[in-house]
C-alpha positions as CSV (number, residue, x, y, z in Angstrom):
1,M,58.8,-111.7,-1.6
2,N,59.5,-112.6,2.1
3,I,63.1,-112.6,3.2
4,F,63.6,-115.8,5.4
5,S,67.4,-115.5,5.4
6,S,70.1,-113.2,4.8
7,E,74.1,-114.0,5.3
8,F,77.2,-112.5,4.3
9,I,79.3,-114.8,2.1
10,K,82.2,-112.7,0.9
11,S,84.1,-109.6,0.2
12,N,86.6,-108.8,-2.4
13,T,88.4,-106.6,-4.9
14,D,88.4,-108.6,-7.9
15,V,85.5,-109.7,-9.8
16,R,87.4,-112.9,-10.7
17,S,87.2,-113.7,-6.8
18,C,83.4,-113.2,-6.3
19,P,81.4,-116.4,-5.8
20,E,81.3,-119.1,-8.3
21,T,77.4,-119.4,-8.7
22,A,74.6,-120.0,-10.9
23,L,72.2,-117.8,-8.7
24,P,71.1,-114.3,-10.0
25,E,72.7,-111.4,-8.4
26,Y,71.4,-107.8,-8.0
27,A,73.9,-105.4,-7.2
28,F,73.2,-101.7,-5.5
29,I,75.4,-99.0,-6.2
30,G,75.2,-95.1,-5.8
31,R,77.3,-91.9,-5.0
32,S,79.1,-92.2,-1.7
33,N,76.6,-91.5,1.3
34,V,73.5,-92.0,-0.8
35,G,72.4,-94.4,2.0
36,K,73.0,-97.6,0.4
37,S,73.7,-99.6,3.4
38,S,70.7,-98.3,5.3
39,L,68.8,-99.3,2.4
40,I,70.1,-102.8,2.0
41,N,69.5,-103.3,5.6
42,M,66.1,-102.2,5.5
43,L,65.3,-104.5,2.6
44,T,66.7,-107.6,4.3
45,Q,65.3,-106.3,7.8
46,K,68.5,-107.1,9.3
47,N,70.0,-104.3,11.0
48,G,73.9,-104.2,10.5
49,L,73.9,-106.7,7.6
50,A,75.6,-104.1,5.7
51,L,77.7,-101.5,7.6
52,T,76.4,-97.9,7.6
53,S,78.5,-94.6,8.4
54,G,77.8,-91.0,8.2
55,K,81.3,-90.8,6.7
56,P,81.4,-91.3,2.8
57,G,83.5,-94.1,1.3
58,K,82.6,-96.8,4.1
59,T,82.1,-99.5,1.5
60,L,85.1,-100.1,-0.4
61,L,84.8,-103.9,-1.5
62,I,82.4,-105.9,-3.6
63,N,80.1,-107.5,-0.7
64,H,77.9,-110.8,-1.6
65,F,75.0,-111.4,0.4
66,L,73.1,-114.8,-0.1
67,I,69.2,-114.1,0.5
68,N,66.8,-116.9,1.0
69,K,69.5,-119.3,-0.4
70,E,68.2,-118.2,-3.8
71,W,69.7,-115.1,-4.8
72,F,72.7,-112.6,-4.1
73,L,72.5,-109.1,-3.0
74,V,75.9,-107.4,-4.0
75,D,76.9,-104.3,-2.1
76,L,79.2,-102.2,-4.5
77,P,81.3,-99.3,-3.2
78,G,80.0,-96.0,-4.0
79,Y,81.1,-93.8,-6.8
80,G,82.6,-90.2,-6.9
81,F,84.2,-90.6,-3.4
82,A,87.1,-88.0,-3.7
83,Q,88.7,-88.4,-0.1
84,T,91.4,-90.9,-1.3
85,G,94.1,-90.4,-3.5
86,L,94.1,-90.4,-7.3
87,A,95.6,-93.9,-7.5
88,A,93.0,-95.4,-4.9
89,R,90.1,-93.8,-6.7
90,E,91.1,-95.2,-10.2
91,R,91.5,-98.7,-8.6
92,L,88.1,-98.5,-7.2
93,R,86.6,-97.2,-10.4
94,K,88.2,-100.0,-12.3
95,M,86.9,-102.5,-9.7
96,I,83.3,-101.3,-10.1
97,D,83.5,-101.1,-13.7
98,S,84.9,-104.7,-14.1
99,Y,82.2,-106.1,-11.8
100,I,79.4,-104.5,-13.9
101,L,80.9,-105.5,-17.3
102,L,82.2,-108.8,-16.4
103,R,79.8,-110.5,-14.0
104,K,77.5,-112.8,-15.9
105,P,75.0,-113.6,-12.9
106,L,74.2,-109.9,-12.6
107,I,70.6,-109.4,-13.3
108,N,69.9,-105.8,-12.4
109,L,72.0,-102.9,-11.2
110,F,70.0,-100.7,-8.8
111,V,71.4,-97.1,-9.0
112,L,70.7,-95.3,-5.9
113,I,69.9,-91.4,-6.2
114,D,69.5,-89.0,-3.2
115,S,65.9,-87.7,-3.8
116,R,66.9,-84.4,-1.8
117,L,69.2,-83.3,-4.7
118,E,68.6,-81.9,-8.3
119,P,70.1,-83.8,-10.9
120,Q,73.8,-84.5,-10.4
121,S,76.2,-84.6,-13.0
122,I,78.1,-87.5,-11.5
123,D,74.9,-89.6,-11.3
124,L,73.9,-88.8,-14.9
125,Q,77.2,-89.5,-16.1
126,F,77.3,-93.0,-14.8
127,I,73.6,-93.7,-15.9
128,E,74.6,-92.5,-19.5
129,W,77.5,-95.0,-19.3
130,L,75.4,-97.9,-18.2
131,G,73.2,-96.9,-21.4
132,V,76.1,-97.1,-23.6
133,Q,77.3,-100.3,-22.1
134,E,73.6,-101.9,-22.0
135,I,73.7,-102.9,-18.7
136,P,70.1,-103.6,-17.0
137,F,69.4,-101.1,-14.4
138,S,66.7,-99.4,-12.3
139,I,66.8,-96.0,-10.5
140,V,66.1,-95.9,-6.6
141,F,65.6,-92.6,-4.9
142,T,66.5,-92.7,-1.2
143,K,65.8,-90.5,1.7
144,T,62.4,-89.7,0.5
145,D,61.2,-89.0,4.1
146,K,63.4,-86.2,4.4
147,L,61.5,-84.0,2.2
148,S,58.1,-83.0,1.2
149,V,56.0,-84.7,-1.3
150,T,56.1,-81.6,-3.5
151,Q,59.8,-81.3,-3.2
152,F,60.4,-84.8,-4.0
153,L,58.2,-84.9,-7.0
154,N,59.7,-81.6,-8.3
155,N,63.4,-83.3,-7.8
156,R,62.1,-86.4,-9.4
157,K,60.4,-84.5,-12.5
158,K,63.8,-82.6,-13.0
159,Y,65.5,-85.9,-13.3
160,E,63.0,-87.5,-15.7
161,E,63.2,-84.4,-17.8
162,T,67.0,-84.4,-17.7
163,L,66.9,-88.1,-18.8
164,F,64.5,-87.8,-21.4
165,Q,67.2,-85.4,-23.4
166,T,69.1,-88.5,-24.2
167,W,66.8,-91.3,-23.4
168,E,63.8,-92.3,-25.3
169,T,62.4,-94.5,-22.4
170,L,63.4,-94.5,-18.8
171,P,64.2,-97.5,-16.5
172,L,62.0,-98.7,-13.8
173,I,62.0,-96.1,-11.0
174,F,61.4,-96.7,-7.4
175,E,60.9,-94.2,-4.3
176,T,62.4,-95.5,-1.0
177,S,62.9,-94.5,2.6
178,S,65.0,-96.5,4.9
179,K,63.3,-95.1,7.9
180,T,59.9,-95.9,6.9
181,G,60.4,-99.0,4.8
182,K,58.9,-97.2,1.8
183,G,59.6,-99.1,-1.5
184,R,60.8,-102.4,0.2
185,V,58.0,-104.4,-1.1
186,E,58.1,-102.9,-4.5
187,I,61.8,-103.7,-4.9
188,L,61.6,-107.3,-3.5
189,N,58.7,-107.9,-5.8
190,Y,60.4,-106.8,-8.8
191,I,63.5,-109.2,-7.9
192,E,61.0,-111.8,-7.4
193,E,59.6,-111.4,-10.9
194,L,63.4,-111.3,-12.5
195,N,64.1,-114.4,-10.5
196,D,61.2,-116.3,-11.9
197,Q,62.2,-115.2,-15.6
198,Y,65.6,-116.2,-14.9
199,G,64.4,-119.6,-13.7
200,K,62.6,-120.2,-17.2
201,N,65.7,-119.3,-19.3
């Protein structure tokens, strides 16, 4: 898939205020500071489309971007951000959960995981919740340029072994780097495949 256009459409805090559309949506989510905004900018090849920051918790809204006037890319807030108060964290959790559970155009959720880290309980719990809720999702390892091939493969293997303790089969897994562009073609081609299937339904 080639990206011809990408434009910001809307930000909001309520799934009921999301754009009314029949177009398919693909949402990106991950633990705070996992590199989500950088990945979105890399995929669209439009620096600044999604705001990046070294400070966790930058994204606090549901952000819709229209791609090629054919599908929506949705930038969701990161989960596990603990710098705000308990009430604010609970509002954020409810906002994320309601979008994932209620948003009908959502075709696939891309769950971003920092490839530099061994399995984190917060990621595993979120993935387990998606399974219970039967939400279609893929796993995206980020920042693969920041560690050696051997280190990454070891970390990926640990994640797979941990997930296989409760999963019979694993979702599709992508390996990415916002710096080198690794994984861009694979993710966009997958979205294109899902768009084709969506159009036939």
